[in-house]
N, C-alpha and C positions, 0 to 999 in steps of 0.2 A: 504494500500500500504506500502511496506517495505521502511525503511529509506534508501535513496540512499547511505549514507555513509557506510551502512552495507550490501550492495547488490552487490556482484561481483566486489568490488574494491580491489586494491592491499593492502597487509598487512600494509604497512606504512601509508596509508591514513586512515585506521581504527584506528590504535593505536595512531596516533599523536593527534587527537582531544581529546581522552580519557585522555591521559597523561597530556595535557595542562589543562584540567578541574580539574584533581586531584591536579596538582601542584598549580593551582590557589587557591584551597581550603586550602591546607596546608600553602601556603604563606600568605594568609589572616589571618589564625589563628595565625601564628608566629608573624606577624606584630601587631596583636591585643595584644599579650602578651607584646611585646616591648613597646607598647604605654602606658601600665599601669605601666611600670617600670620607676623609676627615671632616668632622664637624656636622655629622648627620644629626638632625634634631630628633627628640623623642617623638614628635608628631610623625616625622617621616618613618621612623622605625616601627611605629604602630601600624602603618599602612603596609609595610613590607611583610610582616608576619602572616596576615590573612592570605596574601597572594601566594606565598610559599606553601602554606598549608593546603590551599585549594589545588595547587599543582601536584602536591604529593598525593592527595586523596584521589585525584583523577587517574593515577597510574594503575592499570589493572595488575593483579598479582601474577598472572601467567600460569603455565603448566609445566615449566621446566623441571621443578623438583619432582613432580609426579612422573614425568617422562623418564628422567634419569633413573628412577626407581624401578619402573616396570619394563622399559624397552629391552634390557638384556634378556628377558624371558621370552620375547616374541621372535619367531623364526620365519624364514621363507621356506616354502615347501616346493620342491621341484620333482616332477614325476616324468617317467617315460612310459608310454602306453602304445601297445600294438594297435595300429589304426583300425585293423579289422575288428578288434574287440572294443573299440571306443564307443561307449554308450553314455559317457558322462556329459552332464550339462556344462561342466567346466570347459571342455574343449570347444563346445559350441559358443560359449561366452567369451573365451579368452583367445580364440584363434586370431592370428594377425598375418594372414596371407597378403602378399603385396607383389606388385610387378617388379621384375628384376631391374628395370630402368628407372624406377621411382627414386627420387632423392631421399625418401624415407626408408629405403631398403635396409641400410645399415642399422638404423634405429630399431626397425622391426625385428631384425635378426638378433640384435643384442638383448632386447627385452621381451620378445615374443617367442614364436615357434621357429627354431633355427634351421630345421632340416630343409634343404632345397626341394626335396621330394614332397614336402608338405604343401606345395603350391598346387592349385588346380591343374588337371591334365592339360598339357600343352603350354602352360605358362612358361616353363623352362625349356620347351622344345622337346621334352622327352615324355613318353607315356608314364602314367603313374604306376609304381610298383604295387603288386598285390599286397605284400606285407611290408609295412613301414613302421618305424618307431618315431613317434612324434612326442614332443615335450610340452609340458604345461606347468604353470606356476600358480601357487596360492599362498596362503599364510597359515600360521598356527601359533601355539604357545605352550611352553612347558608348564605342567601342573605338579611336577615333583622333581627333586634333585637327581633322581636316578634315571631321568630321560623319558618319562611318559609325557606325551604332548597331544593336544587336541587340535583337530582341524575339521573340515567338512568332508562328508562322505563323497560328494561330487568332485572333490579335489583329488582324492586317491582312488576313486572308483576305477577298477580294471588296471591299476598301475602294475607294470612289470618291475619297476624299481622306484624307490623313493629316496631323495636326498634332502637334507635340511641344512640351511645356512644360518648360523647364529649372528647376533648383532656385531660380533667382532670379525666376521668374515670367515670363520672356520666352517668347513663343510663336513657333515657326518652322513653316514648311511643309516636309514631308518627302516623298520619293518612295520607292516600294518598289523596291529593287534586285533582289531575288530571294527566293524562298521554297522551303522544303523540307518538304512535308507529312509525310514519313515520320519526320522527327525533330521536327517542329513548331517549326522555327526560321525566322526571317526576318531579312533585312538591309535596313535603310532608310538613307536619306542625306539630310542637311540641307545645302543648298548655300549658298554665299556667306560662309562664315566659316571661319577656319583655326585658331582658338585655343580650341576647346571642351575643357573638362576631360574626361579619359577614363581608363579603367581597363584593366587587362590580365588575360588569362586566366592562371590558375595553371598551372604546369608540373608540379605534384605532385598526385597523387590524395589527397584528404583521408582521414584515418583516422576510423574510427567513434569517436565521443566528442570529436572536435575541435569547438571553438567555431565558430559560423557566425552571420553577421549578414546579414539580408535587408532590402533597401531597395526600396520600390515605391510603388504608387498604389492601395492597397486602397479599394474602394467609391468611387473618384474623389476621395478625400480629399487627394491629393497626397503629397509625400515623407514616407513613414512608415518608421520603423526598428524592427525586432524582432530578438531574439537567441535562440539556442538551440544545439543541438549536432547533429552528424551522427549520425543514428539508425541508418542501415543503408546498404548500397550494393548495386548489382547488382539492383535491384528491377525486376520485370516487371509492369507494370500493364495489360497487354493492349492497349496502344496500337498496337503494330506489332512487326515482327520484329527491330527494332534497339533494343528497350527495354533500358536499362541504367541506370536512374535512381538518383540519390542521394536517400535519404530524410532529411529534416531535421524537427526539431520547433520551429524558429523559426516563430511564427505568420505564415502567409500566407493571404490571403483573395481573394475575387473582385476583380479589378483588379490583383493582384500579378503576373499572367501576363506573362512576358517580362522581369521584373526580375531583378537579380543577387543571388546569395548570396556573401558574401565570407568569406575566411579572415582570420586576425588580422594578416596582412601587407597586407591591402587588395587581394588578388587575387581574381578571380572563380573560384569553384570550381564553380558551376553556375548554370543559368538556371531560375528558378521557372516551373513549367509546369502542375502539377496538384495538387489536394488530394483527400484522402479525407475525406468529411464527410457524415454523415447529415442535418445541418441546413443545409448550405450555407456555414457559417462554419468557421473553423479549429478543429480538435480536436487539433492537434499532429502531424498526419501530412501532410507536404508532399513533393512530388517535384520534383527538379531534373535537367535535362539536364546531364551531366558536362561540365566544361570541355574535356576532350580531344575529345569528340564535337563540341562547338560550334566549336572551332577549325578542325577539318577541314571542317565544313560551311560555315562563314562564309567561309573562304578560297576555296572553289569559287564561292560565291554572289558574292563580290566580283570574282572573275576572269571568270566567264562568266554569272552570273545564274541558274544552275541547278546541280543536283548530279547527277553521273553516278557510278554504282556498278558494281563488278565483278559479273558474273553467272556462276554456275556451272551453273545449270539443273537443280537437283534438288529434289525434295520430300523432306524429311527429318523424322525424329522422334528424340527422345532414346533412348539405350540404357539401359533399366532392368535390374534384376538378373536378371529372367527371360530377357530377350533376350540379355544377356551370357552367361548359363549355356548357353542353347541354341546359341549360336555358338562357344562355347569361349573366350570372352574372360575374362581374369583380373579386369578391373575394369568396372564399369558406367559407362563413359565413352564419349564420341564421339557421332556422329550417324549413324544408320542410314538408308540411301537407300531410300525407299519406291518412288520411280520417277524415273529420269532422263528429262527431257523430250526428245522427238524433236528431233534437230538441235542440241541444246544442247552447250556445251563439254564437259560431263561425259560425255555420250553419245559424243561424238567421241573422247574419251580412253579409252573402254572401261569406264567405271564402270557397274556393273549394280545392279539392284534387289537388296537384301540386303547390299550392301557397307557397311562401316562406316568412315566417315572419322574417323580418330583424331588427325590432326595436320595443320597447314598450315604449310609452310616450317619444319618442325621444332618448332613450338609446339603443345603438346597441345590438342585440342579438348575442352572440357568437355561440351557438349551441343549440340543443334540450334540454339538461340539464339546460342550462342557462335560456331558456324560461320557463321551468317547475318551477325552483326556483323563478323566478321573479313573475310569475303569482301566485304562491303559497303563496307569502308574502302579497298579496293584499286582501282586504276585499271583500267578496261576495257583489254584488250590485254596486261596484265601476265601473266607466266608464274609459276605457283605449283606447288609440289610438295606433293602430298597423300599422307599415309601412309594406306593403305587395308587393312582386314582383309577379305580376299576368299577365301571358301570355305575357311576354316580356316588361311589363310596371310597373312602380312603382305607388302605390296609398296608401292612408291612409284610414283605416277602424276604425270606432268607435264601440267598443263592450262593452256591459254591462255584467260584469262577473256574473256567477252563483255561487252557493256554491258546492264545491266538495263533492259529496255524500260519506258517510263513507265506503260503499262497493266498491267504485270506486277508483282505484289507477291511478293517472296520469302516463302515460307510455312514456318514452323517449328512443326509441330504438336506439342502437348505430350501425351505418353503418360500414362495414368493407371495407377499401380501398384495393383493390387488384391490382397487377401489370397489365399493358396493355397486352392483348393477342397477339397483333400485327397482327390481322386479322379482316376483316369486318364482317365475318359470326358470327352468334350467337351460332351455334352448338346445335340447337333445332329441334325437330320434333313436329309439332303443329296440332291441330284439333279444329274445331269450338266447343265452349263450349256446344252448344245445342245438339251435337252429342255424348257427353259423359255423362253418367248417373251421377247425383248428382253434376255436375259442374255448373249448372245454365244456363242462356241464354246469358250472356254477356261475350265477350272476346273469347280468344282462350286458349285451355288447352295444357300444355306441356306434351307430351306423351313419349318423350325420350330426354335425355340430354347427349351430348358428354362430357365426363369428362375432356377432354382437351380443350374444347371450352371456349370462354370468358363468356358466360352466366353462365356456371358451376362455373367459378372462382368468379362470383358475387353472388353465393349462390342460384341461381334458380334451382329448383328441379322438378322431375316428379310429376305431379299433380297440380303444380302451375297454376294459371290462369292469363294470360296477358290481362289486361283490355284496356290499350291504349299504343301507341308508339309515342313518341314525342308530346304528348298532343292530339293525335287523337285516337278516339275509333276504335278498330279493331274487326272484326268478323271472319276472316279467315286468312290463311297463306299468301294469296295474299296481304291483307291489310298490314300485317307486312312488307313484302318485299317492298311494295310501300313506306312506311314511312321510312324504312331504306335508300332507295335510295334517297329520298327527303332530309333526314338529311345529307347524304354524299355529295350530290350535293351542299348543302348550306355551305359546308366547316366545318361542325361540326366534332369534333373528337370523340364524343360519342353520344349515343341516350338514352333518358330517358324512361324507361318502368315502367308502374304502374302494380304491381304484387300482386295478391291476394293469400295468403297462409292460409288455414283453415279459421278462421274468421277475420284475420287481413290483411291489405293491406300495401304495402310499395313501395317506388320508388327505382329503381335500374338503375344506369347509366352503360351502356355496351359500351366499346370502339368499334369504327368503324375501326380504323387503328392502 
């Protein structure tokens, strides 16, 4: 935002503050000279002191002491990857192919991918080799004196070899101890030395507005320090079901991945992981994995080389205002169960589609992502108590968590809240599922959707199957109309539909008025 002094104000309001500031500087310098000359009067001396005090107060403290303390623990991470096995996002983000005749070729080779074969086919006049080793760079930091260091999974993903460079320029070979793609964290280890400088994770969650200092290896330049503030917390960037990123505005760029962000006490508050950027460079929007998450993941990686998570076995979505109203909930909070998976811990405990999980071990569940993160931090086999809203009543269910299979990704779908359509009709044409080939035997199939109707605004499409309306199973259009009238006569403003799309089910609240 522009300075209001310089935005559309009259000329004299612009010039006056500038002139006063300039005169203040000249006056202060003049008085300082008088103060050093013999015969300075007490009156002149009284004017000198405030000017000197103001100058001292205006000087910012800086971050030099903090940086000197933590920078030796930050490392540059360099990897070699077989191009045929390159699946990592880091290579897509940090790739610096360039034309041989470009004046920036030397710079690109020094700080990017050095192999001539890394250029696109034909750029160097030779066909691309089938198997090539390309190099990439990221950042990391030691968390113990014996050489354990943290970085991003996407930095070392599929790496054939890993080298780290410390702040004093010494190069070491490292090995990958374990990785966790779901949180994009990795633990590496440098052997043969026991006195590495290291840093610790913070035990406190940073506040929005707190200072933060990021240290890393942007564009392969080596140890670089930037500063900013914590801009936001709890960010979901669509990376996975456990997204809970800290947003910072300290500039971070390609190559900063895996580096630390510090608080003013020199503790790591987050691991630099992603940036939002239309250009590829920093625009002041960076995302960090919180220290609390990193500590839990790193501890498991160090102990057994992998991460195991608790598994409830439900597909869930957030409870919006319409869903809450249709179920009789006072607040739009919690996670509604679209479908408990067959044989899952939830199904064994009696949790059904349409149930709303409102708390885990007495702690309120905000939404579906909150539930996924909470369960994901718990150990398989642990027993948890879930507060569940079941058919208009609250009950407590005890569940023994399973282990999240490697091939299974906990999914927390995000519902889209649409504006009320202002009409009780759904805007759908329906047919019994048994009359439509491939639709199964349960529910009614949507054969046509009015694009202006409330159902269309809620995302219902042709081919979807409505399994129940208001908690009651439906088999034909008459059943649907009956349940709509029942909901309307009960004074409800919306009705809850269980809808099956492809192999997934979800709940959709459609307004009645």
